[in-house]
Structures are given as C-alpha cells and as structure tokens.
TIRO-2110 file (N, C-alpha, C; in Angstrom, 1 decimal):
// TIRO-2110
47.8, -24.2, 55.3, N, 1, A
48.9, -23.3, 54.9, CA, 1, A
50.0, -23.5, 56.0, C, 1, A
51.2, -23.4, 55.5, N, 2, A
52.3, -23.4, 56.4, CA, 2, A
53.1, -22.1, 56.2, C, 2, A
53.5, -21.6, 57.3, N, 3, A
54.3, -20.3, 57.3, CA, 3, A
55.6, -20.5, 58.1, C, 3, A
56.7, -19.9, 57.6, N, 4, A
57.9, -20.0, 58.4, CA, 4, A
58.4, -18.6, 58.7, C, 4, A
58.7, -18.4, 59.9, N, 5, A
59.2, -17.1, 60.4, CA, 5, A
60.7, -17.2, 60.6, C, 5, A
61.5, -16.3, 60.0, N, 6, A
63.0, -16.3, 60.2, CA, 6, A
63.3, -14.9, 60.7, C, 6, A
64.4, -14.8, 61.5, N, 7, A
64.8, -13.6, 62.1, CA, 7, A
65.9, -12.9, 61.2, C, 7, A
65.8, -11.6, 61.2, N, 8, A
66.8, -10.8, 60.5, CA, 8, A
67.5, -9.9, 61.5, C, 8, A
68.3, -9.0, 61.1, N, 9, A
69.0, -8.1, 61.9, CA, 9, A
68.0, -7.3, 62.8, C, 9, A
68.5, -7.0, 64.1, N, 10, A
67.7, -6.2, 65.0, CA, 10, A
66.4, -6.9, 65.3, C, 10, A
65.2, -6.2, 65.2, N, 11, A
63.9, -6.8, 65.5, CA, 11, A
63.2, -7.2, 64.3, C, 11, A
63.8, -7.2, 63.1, N, 12, A
63.2, -7.6, 61.9, CA, 12, A
62.9, -9.1, 61.9, C, 12, A
61.8, -9.5, 61.3, N, 13, A
61.4, -10.9, 61.1, CA, 13, A
60.7, -11.0, 59.8, C, 13, A
60.9, -12.1, 59.1, N, 14, A
60.2, -12.4, 57.9, CA, 14, A
59.3, -13.6, 58.0, C, 14, A
58.0, -13.4, 57.6, N, 15, A
57.1, -14.5, 57.6, CA, 15, A
57.0, -14.9, 56.1, C, 15, A
57.4, -16.2, 55.8, N, 16, A
57.4, -16.7, 54.5, CA, 16, A
56.3, -17.8, 54.3, C, 16, A
55.5, -17.6, 53.3, N, 17, A
54.4, -18.5, 53.0, CA, 17, A
54.0, -18.4, 51.5, C, 17, A
53.7, -19.5, 50.9, N, 18, A
53.4, -19.6, 49.5, CA, 18, A
54.5, -18.9, 48.8, C, 18, A
54.2, -17.9, 47.9, N, 19, A
55.2, -17.1, 47.2, CA, 19, A
55.5, -15.7, 47.8, C, 19, A
55.1, -15.6, 49.1, N, 20, A
55.1, -14.2, 49.7, CA, 20, A
56.1, -14.2, 50.8, C, 20, A
56.7, -13.0, 51.1, N, 21, A
57.5, -12.7, 52.3, CA, 21, A
56.9, -11.5, 52.9, C, 21, A
56.5, -11.5, 54.1, N, 22, A
56.0, -10.4, 54.8, CA, 22, A
57.0, -10.0, 55.9, C, 22, A
57.5, -8.8, 55.8, N, 23, A
58.5, -8.3, 56.8, CA, 23, A
57.8, -7.6, 57.9, C, 23, A
58.3, -7.8, 59.1, N, 24, A
57.8, -7.1, 60.3, CA, 24, A
59.0, -6.5, 61.1, C, 24, A
58.7, -5.5, 61.8, N, 25, A
59.7, -4.9, 62.7, CA, 25, A
58.9, -4.4, 63.9, C, 25, A
59.6, -3.7, 64.8, N, 26, A
59.0, -3.1, 66.0, CA, 26, A
59.2, -1.6, 65.8, C, 26, A
58.3, -0.8, 66.4, N, 27, A
58.5, 0.7, 66.3, CA, 27, A
59.9, 1.0, 66.9, C, 27, A
60.4, 2.2, 66.5, N, 28, A
61.7, 2.6, 67.1, CA, 28, A
61.6, 2.8, 68.6, C, 28, A
60.4, 3.2, 69.1, N, 29, A
60.3, 3.4, 70.5, CA, 29, A
60.4, 2.0, 71.3, C, 29, A
60.3, 0.9, 70.6, N, 30, A
60.4, -0.4, 71.2, CA, 30, A
61.6, -1.2, 70.7, C, 30, A
62.6, -0.5, 70.3, N, 31, A
63.9, -1.1, 69.9, CA, 31, A
64.0, -1.6, 68.4, C, 31, A
62.9, -1.3, 67.7, N, 32, A
63.0, -1.6, 66.3, CA, 32, A
63.6, -0.5, 65.4, C, 32, A
63.7, -0.8, 64.1, N, 33, A
64.2, 0.3, 63.2, CA, 33, A
63.1, 1.0, 62.5, C, 33, A
61.9, 0.5, 62.7, N, 34, A
60.7, 1.2, 62.0, CA, 34, A
60.7, 0.9, 60.5, C, 34, A
61.3, -0.2, 60.1, N, 35, A
61.4, -0.5, 58.7, CA, 35, A
60.2, -1.2, 58.1, C, 35, A
59.4, -1.7, 58.9, N, 36, A
58.2, -2.5, 58.5, CA, 36, A
57.1, -2.4, 59.6, C, 36, A
55.9, -2.7, 59.3, N, 37, A
54.9, -2.7, 60.3, CA, 37, A
55.2, -3.7, 61.4, C, 37, A
54.7, -3.5, 62.6, N, 38, A
54.9, -4.4, 63.7, CA, 38, A
53.7, -5.4, 63.5, C, 38, A
53.9, -6.6, 64.1, N, 39, A
52.9, -7.7, 63.9, CA, 39, A
51.5, -7.4, 64.3, C, 39, A
51.3, -6.6, 65.4, N, 40, A
49.9, -6.3, 65.7, CA, 40, A
49.3, -5.4, 64.7, C, 40, A
50.1, -4.5, 64.1, N, 41, A
49.5, -3.6, 63.0, CA, 41, A
49.1, -4.4, 61.8, C, 41, A
49.8, -5.5, 61.5, N, 42, A
49.4, -6.4, 60.4, CA, 42, A
48.1, -7.1, 60.8, C, 42, A
48.0, -7.5, 62.0, N, 43, A
46.7, -8.1, 62.4, CA, 43, A
45.5, -7.1, 62.2, C, 43, A
45.7, -5.9, 62.6, N, 44, A
44.6, -4.9, 62.4, CA, 44, A
44.4, -4.6, 60.9, C, 44, A
45.5, -4.6, 60.1, N, 45, A
45.4, -4.4, 58.7, CA, 45, A
44.6, -5.6, 58.1, C, 45, A
44.8, -6.8, 58.6, N, 46, A
44.1, -7.9, 58.0, CA, 46, A
42.6, -7.8, 58.3, C, 46, A
42.3, -7.3, 59.5, N, 47, A
40.9, -7.1, 59.8, CA, 47, A
40.2, -6.1, 58.9, C, 47, A
40.9, -5.0, 58.7, N, 48, A
40.4, -3.9, 57.9, CA, 48, A
40.3, -4.3, 56.4, C, 48, A
41.3, -4.9, 55.9, N, 49, A
41.3, -5.3, 54.5, CA, 49, A
40.3, -6.4, 54.2, C, 49, A
40.1, -7.3, 55.1, N, 50, A
39.2, -8.4, 55.0, CA, 50, A
37.7, -7.8, 54.9, C, 50, A
37.4, -6.9, 55.8, N, 51, A
36.0, -6.3, 55.7, CA, 51, A
35.9, -5.5, 54.5, C, 51, A
36.9, -4.8, 54.0, N, 52, A
36.8, -4.0, 52.8, CA, 52, A
36.7, -4.9, 51.6, C, 52, A
37.3, -6.1, 51.6, N, 53, A
37.2, -7.0, 50.5, CA, 53, A
35.8, -7.5, 50.4, C, 53, A
35.1, -7.8, 51.5, N, 54, A
33.8, -8.3, 51.4, CA, 54, A
32.8, -7.2, 50.9, C, 54, A
33.1, -5.9, 51.4, N, 55, A
32.3, -4.8, 50.9, CA, 55, A
32.4, -4.6, 49.4, C, 55, A
33.7, -4.7, 48.9, N, 56, A
33.9, -4.5, 47.5, CA, 56, A
33.2, -5.7, 46.7, C, 56, A
33.3, -6.9, 47.2, N, 57, A
32.6, -8.0, 46.6, CA, 57, A
31.1, -7.7, 46.5, C, 57, A
30.5, -7.1, 47.5, N, 58, A
29.1, -6.8, 47.5, CA, 58, A
28.8, -5.8, 46.4, C, 58, A
29.6, -4.8, 46.2, N, 59, A
29.4, -3.9, 45.1, CA, 59, A
29.6, -4.5, 43.7, C, 59, A
30.6, -5.3, 43.6, N, 60, A
30.9, -6.0, 42.3, CA, 60, A
29.7, -6.9, 41.9, C, 60, A
29.1, -7.6, 42.9, N, 61, A
28.0, -8.5, 42.6, CA, 61, A
26.8, -7.7, 42.1, C, 61, A
26.7, -6.4, 42.4, N, 62, A
25.5, -5.7, 42.0, CA, 62, A
25.9, -4.6, 41.0, C, 62, A
27.0, -4.6, 40.4, N, 63, A
27.5, -3.6, 39.5, CA, 63, A
27.4, -2.2, 40.0, C, 63, A
27.8, -2.0, 41.3, N, 64, A
27.8, -0.7, 42.0, CA, 64, A
29.2, -0.3, 42.0, C, 64, A
29.5, 1.0, 41.5, N, 65, A
30.8, 1.5, 41.5, CA, 65, A
31.4, 1.5, 43.0, C, 65, A
32.6, 1.1, 43.1, N, 66, A
33.3, 1.1, 44.4, CA, 66, A
34.6, 1.8, 44.4, C, 66, A
34.8, 2.6, 43.3, N, 67, A
36.1, 3.2, 43.1, CA, 67, A
36.6, 4.1, 44.2, C, 67, A
35.7, 4.9, 44.8, N, 68, A
36.2, 5.8, 45.9, CA, 68, A
35.7, 5.3, 47.2, C, 68, A
35.3, 4.1, 47.3, N, 69, A
34.9, 3.5, 48.6, CA, 69, A
36.2, 3.2, 49.4, C, 69, A
36.2, 3.4, 50.7, N, 70, A
37.3, 3.1, 51.6, CA, 70, A
36.8, 2.7, 52.9, C, 70, A
37.7, 2.1, 53.7, N, 71, A
37.3, 1.7, 55.0, CA, 71, A
38.4, 2.3, 56.0, C, 71, A
37.9, 2.9, 57.0, N, 72, A
38.8, 3.5, 58.0, CA, 72, A
38.7, 2.7, 59.3, C, 72, A
39.8, 2.3, 59.9, N, 73, A
39.8, 1.5, 61.1, CA, 73, A
40.5, 2.4, 62.2, C, 73, A
39.8, 2.5, 63.3, N, 74, A
40.4, 3.2, 64.5, CA, 74, A
40.4, 2.3, 65.7, C, 74, A
41.5, 2.4, 66.5, N, 75, A
41.7, 1.6, 67.6, CA, 75, A
41.6, 2.5, 68.9, C, 75, A
41.2, 1.9, 70.0, N, 76, A
41.1, 2.5, 71.3, CA, 76, A
41.7, 1.5, 72.3, C, 76, A
42.7, 2.0, 73.1, N, 77, A
43.3, 1.2, 74.1, CA, 77, A
43.0, 1.7, 75.5, C, 77, A
43.4, 0.9, 76.4, N, 78, A
43.2, 1.3, 77.8, CA, 78, A
44.2, 2.5, 78.1, C, 78, A
44.0, 3.0, 79.3, N, 79, A
44.8, 4.2, 79.7, CA, 79, A
46.3, 4.0, 79.6, C, 79, A
46.8, 2.8, 79.9, N, 80, A
48.2, 2.5, 79.9, CA, 80, A
48.7, 2.2, 78.5, C, 80, A
47.7, 2.1, 77.5, N, 81, A
48.1, 1.8, 76.1, CA, 81, A
48.5, 0.4, 75.9, C, 81, A
48.2, -0.5, 76.9, N, 82, A
48.7, -1.9, 76.8, CA, 82, A
47.7, -2.9, 76.2, C, 82, A
46.4, -2.6, 76.4, N, 83, A
45.3, -3.5, 75.9, CA, 83, A
44.4, -2.8, 75.0, C, 83, A
44.2, -3.5, 73.8, N, 84, A
43.2, -3.0, 72.9, CA, 84, A
41.8, -3.2, 73.5, C, 84, A
41.0, -2.1, 73.6, N, 85, A
39.7, -2.2, 74.1, CA, 85, A
38.6, -2.2, 73.1, C, 85, A
38.8, -1.5, 72.0, N, 86, A
37.8, -1.3, 71.0, CA, 86, A
38.4, -1.1, 69.6, C, 86, A
37.8, -1.6, 68.6, N, 87, A
38.1, -1.4, 67.2, CA, 87, A
36.9, -0.8, 66.6, C, 87, A
37.0, 0.3, 65.9, N, 88, A
35.8, 0.8, 65.1, CA, 88, A
36.2, 0.9, 63.7, C, 88, A
35.3, 0.4, 62.8, N, 89, A
35.6, 0.5, 61.4, CA, 89, A
34.4, 1.3, 60.8, C, 89, A
34.8, 2.2, 59.9, N, 90, A
33.8, 3.0, 59.2, CA, 90, A
34.0, 2.8, 57.7, C, 90, A
32.9, 2.4, 57.1, N, 91, A
32.9, 2.2, 55.6, CA, 91, A
32.5, 3.5, 54.9, C, 91, A
33.4, 4.1, 54.2, N, 92, A
33.0, 5.3, 53.5, CA, 92, A
32.5, 4.9, 52.1, C, 92, A
31.2, 5.0, 51.9, N, 93, A
30.5, 4.5, 50.7, CA, 93, A
30.8, 5.5, 49.5, C, 93, A
30.8, 4.9, 48.4, N, 94, A
31.1, 5.7, 47.2, CA, 94, A
30.0, 6.6, 46.8, C, 94, A
30.3, 7.7, 46.1, N, 95, A
29.3, 8.6, 45.7, CA, 95, A
28.2, 7.9, 44.9, C, 95, A
27.0, 8.1, 45.2, N, 96, A
25.9, 7.5, 44.4, CA, 96, A
25.5, 6.1, 44.9, C, 96, A
26.1, 5.7, 46.0, N, 97, A
25.8, 4.3, 46.5, CA, 97, A
24.3, 4.3, 46.9, C, 97, A
23.6, 3.3, 46.4, N, 98, A
22.1, 3.2, 46.7, CA, 98, A
21.8, 3.1, 48.2, C, 98, A
21.0, 4.0, 48.7, N, 99, A
20.7, 4.0, 50.2, CA, 99, A
20.1, 2.7, 50.6, C, 99, A
19.3, 2.0, 49.7, N, 100, A
18.6, 0.8, 50.1, CA, 100, A
19.6, -0.3, 50.4, C, 100, A
20.9, -0.2, 50.0, N, 101, A
21.9, -1.3, 50.3, CA, 101, A
22.8, -1.0, 51.5, C, 101, A
22.6, 0.1, 52.1, N, 102, A
23.5, 0.5, 53.2, CA, 102, A
23.6, -0.5, 54.3, C, 102, A
22.5, -1.0, 54.8, N, 103, A
22.5, -2.0, 55.9, CA, 103, A
23.0, -3.3, 55.4, C, 103, A
22.7, -3.7, 54.2, N, 104, A
23.1, -4.9, 53.6, CA, 104, A
24.6, -5.0, 53.4, C, 104, A
25.2, -3.9, 52.9, N, 105, A
26.7, -4.0, 52.7, CA, 105, A
27.4, -4.1, 54.1, C, 105, A
26.9, -3.5, 55.1, N, 106, A
27.5, -3.6, 56.4, CA, 106, A
27.3, -5.0, 57.0, C, 106, A
26.2, -5.7, 56.7, N, 107, A
26.0, -7.1, 57.1, CA, 107, A
27.1, -8.0, 56.4, C, 107, A
27.2, -7.7, 55.1, N, 108, A
28.2, -8.5, 54.4, CA, 108, A
29.6, -8.3, 54.8, C, 108, A
30.0, -7.0, 55.0, N, 109, A
31.4, -6.7, 55.5, CA, 109, A
31.6, -7.3, 56.9, C, 109, A
30.6, -7.4, 57.7, N, 110, A
30.8, -8.0, 59.0, CA, 110, A
30.9, -9.5, 59.0, C, 110, A
30.8, -10.1, 57.8, N, 111, A
31.0, -11.6, 57.6, CA, 111, A
32.5, -11.9, 57.4, C, 111, A
33.3, -10.9, 57.4, N, 112, A
34.8, -11.1, 57.2, CA, 112, A
35.3, -12.3, 58.0, C, 112, A
36.1, -13.1, 57.3, N, 113, A
36.7, -14.3, 58.0, CA, 113, A
37.6, -13.9, 59.1, C, 113, A
38.3, -12.8, 59.1, N, 114, A
39.2, -12.5, 60.2, CA, 114, A
38.4, -12.1, 61.4, C, 114, A
37.3, -11.4, 61.2, N, 115, A
36.4, -11.0, 62.3, CA, 115, A
35.8, -12.3, 62.9, C, 115, A
35.4, -13.2, 62.1, N, 116, A
34.8, -14.4, 62.5, CA, 116, A
35.8, -15.2, 63.4, C, 116, A
37.0, -15.2, 63.0, N, 117, A
38.1, -15.9, 63.7, CA, 117, A
38.3, -15.3, 65.1, C, 117, A
38.1, -14.0, 65.3, N, 118, A
38.2, -13.4, 66.6, CA, 118, A
37.0, -13.8, 67.5, C, 118, A
35.8, -13.8, 66.9, N, 119, A
34.6, -14.0, 67.7, CA, 119, A
34.4, -15.5, 68.0, C, 119, A
35.0, -16.4, 67.2, N, 120, A
35.0, -17.8, 67.4, CA, 120, A
36.4, -18.3, 67.2, C, 120, A
37.2, -18.0, 68.2, N, 121, A
38.7, -18.3, 68.0, CA, 121, A
39.0, -19.7, 67.9, C, 121, A
40.0, -20.0, 67.0, N, 122, A
40.5, -21.4, 66.9, CA, 122, A
41.4, -21.7, 68.0, C, 122, A
41.6, -23.0, 68.2, N, 123, A
42.6, -23.4, 69.2, CA, 123, A
44.0, -23.1, 68.6, C, 123, A
44.8, -22.5, 69.4, N, 124, A
46.1, -22.1, 69.0, CA, 124, A
47.1, -22.8, 69.9, C, 124, A
48.0, -23.6, 69.4, N, 125, A
49.0, -24.3, 70.2, CA, 125, A
50.4, -23.8, 69.8, C, 125, A
51.3, -24.0, 70.7, N, 126, A
52.7, -23.7, 70.5, CA, 126, A
53.5, -24.8, 71.1, C, 126, A
54.4, -25.3, 70.4, N, 127, A
55.3, -26.4, 70.9, CA, 127, A
56.7, -26.1, 70.5, C, 127, A
57.7, -26.7, 71.1, N, 128, A
59.1, -26.6, 70.8, CA, 128, A
59.6, -27.9, 70.2, C, 128, A
60.5, -27.7, 69.2, N, 129, A
61.2, -28.9, 68.6, CA, 129, A
62.6, -28.6, 68.4, C, 129, A
63.4, -29.6, 68.0, N, 130, A
64.8, -29.4, 67.7, CA, 130, A
65.0, -30.0, 66.3, C, 130, A
END
C-alpha cells in the first residue's frame, strides 16, 4: 500500500490511499481547529476497531448475534500526560452470548493485526527526497 499525506490550512493534514481520504487535525489546545481526529487518536481507533472486527468475525462464523456487541477502549497516561502507559479494551458481549465462548472470543480478538504489529513492530524508516 502507498499513502500520500498532504497539508491543508492550519494543522489539517490529509492521508490519501486507495479511494480514501482520511483527515487529521490537532486538538484546539495544541493549535488545531478540532475539525478531525488527531493522528494518535486514529492509531487508537485502529486498534479498537481491529479487535472488534475479529470479535464480530468470531460471532459471524458461529451464527451468534453480534448486534449489540461493542468494544470500549480506555487509555492511561503518565502523570505528565505525555506517554501512553496502558490501553485497556473491554468487549461488551451481546445479550445471550454463550458463556462457553467467552474465553475463545477474547483469544480471537487478541489476534488483531494492529495489536500484533505493536508487539512485533516492523522496521520503520524515514528518508528525505526532492
């Protein structure tokens, strides 16, 4: 995949890839306009939605209703608020979810590709060109 990031007015930036454009901004407290999520929030959203996607797939494969299932992500930072120290995710299971599958759905959701990339990080390089 290739992604291009272009800058807009103020702190706005657009990430363009395939047929999508993802807009990011900074919070107003950090000089942004608050018009879009900031990049780190998108990172957290990708972690949460990825785990939820895997959990939904688990339900779909077993014909278990997942209509009211949701995932809650909570973050905890150091005292200065500068470093993310812990991320907790809570999977709210749908009404009538079979108890025998509770541990299994958590195992599957923990296989999320975003989480795997954090625990076994890829090499990330940055270079300049003209």
